[in-house]
C-alpha angles and dihedrals in degrees: 000000000000118000132183108238090198091066091052091054087067092065099086090056090048090051090052092052092049091049090049090062088061089075095038093050099033095157093066101057134057109217132154095015137104115284119281122226112286113249090204091051093047090054090047088051090052089050092053092045089053090051088059097040093049106021116195094023098086139046099320114069132179094050121158137165089273097060108019093087091062092047093049093044092054091050093047092052090050094045092051091060098040094045091050091051094048096043091049088054092051092050092047092051091049096045128111122236091258090059098054094107092054116121096241093174091059092049092045092050091057091052092046090054091047092052091049090048089056092060097094090053091045092054090053092050093046091047087059090048089055092048091049089053092050092047093044098049121056089191092067109099097191144342092267090063091053094048094046101038118018116101091199091063093045091052095047091047091056092043094054091053092046093046090056091054091044090053090051090056099251111157127219100353096081090055091046088056098048094044088053088054090046091056092048101044107017090239114125114200120164112225090230092065119105116229124180132214128297094027119172129182107189114212086342103196112145097012113149121191114181130222100263098038115131117203122186130210126301096017119159123195132179134214121301096022116149122200097185150147120281093207138341112252114220135199126241090278094055095255120140114255107231105184102061132096106265103159132068132267117234114197129212125304095008122154119206117189129213122308096001116150121208117180142181140052092249094049112108122183105206122233121279092016126140122218114201127223119290094005116156111211129178101156133061123276124211120240119275091027128142116208124194135160117244109281111255127215122244115239123199118196121198133001132207092255096041117020092184095057117112119194129185120210100219105204135090119268 
């Protein structure tokens, strides 16, 4: 392949221009500081946690009660060290100057242990999520299909891990985890949200669940649902207030169908309610309420025999 060496000679000057932008746009680079958490390592940690949460469904096959203890023990030992390192990096990056002498590794180790200690409870909760998916989707043939294939389960698994770390005060890493799941599944759940037991997101693509959302037990939501903020409250200087409830509360046993949008921190969807597709809700709904938009009429324009014909199908859909 022929190349022009004269064009390559321009690369040093190009490099100099690029490096010059690192001072001009200082907020978008991380230079001269301690290492950030490794995105690749955080993803690997998630994969190992999934191996423990759903043994036999991941990279290691042929597990049984005689050897699974050795496998899990090896993973737990490795996760302790790697979690400690990554959490310490996150704390060090987030610290103030006065905290630079803090023993971040010791603090990170305690949190790593607490996360690992939460695994038995996480397994019980995720088992209920799997069962909710099976009971809520007649297309599911068995639990194995749900664990292997369902994006909703993949997203809620990562969320529940990230939520534990978020509750333990770990910066940055919980968002790295949920955004990884977002990229893989199309389901965007902030780690600060609260989601109860037996949660099922059917299909899931396009679901958005905001930071201060509170979801009760037995809730089922379909693709495209947004649980978002109605507006962003600001202080007297015009700065966004970040520690206020901006997202809705969904009480127990609610079903929310595709593309519904529910907004606002004061909005409460009462238990056992059903929210129909494409509904736009910004105020509270009492329990046992069904909400649907007014049924439209179908309009067909043009036929093979009469391209100008317009017909209206006059019945509810």
